[in-house]
C-alpha positions, 0 to 999 in steps of 0.5 A: 726265192729259189726253188730249194728254199721254196721247197724247204718252206712248203715242207715246214708248212706241211710238218709244222703249221705254226713255224712255217707260217711264221717263216711264210710271213717272214719271207713273203710279208713284205711282198704282200705289203708292197702289193697292197700299198700299190693297189690301195695307195695308203700305208695304214690301209696296206697294213690292215688289209695285209693283216686280213690277207695273213689271217685268211691265209693261216685259216685256210692253211689249217684246213689243207693236209700236208700234201697240199701244203707242200704243193703250194707256191707260197708267194703267188698264193699269198698275193692271190689272197691279197688281191681277193681281200682288196676285191671284197673290200672294194665290193663292200664299199660300192654297196654302201 
């Protein structure tokens, strides 16, 4: 994604969370899924973890003010959330 498109996406997130989030998922959702598929090796698990990661992202964005949304690096931010979801699941499994 080029810099101009990224600025447009973060501006949309700043002014219209729901519309911006829809665009965020359209643009970066596949990268989240691909990352999770590589990490966990299961398409079903990647789908489930991806949904969890996107839900966490949306919930977090609700608490961000407009300026913070404008400053995001959306792809890196989403992949960090996805990595954290994986870590949380692994820790939970180890406790069992």
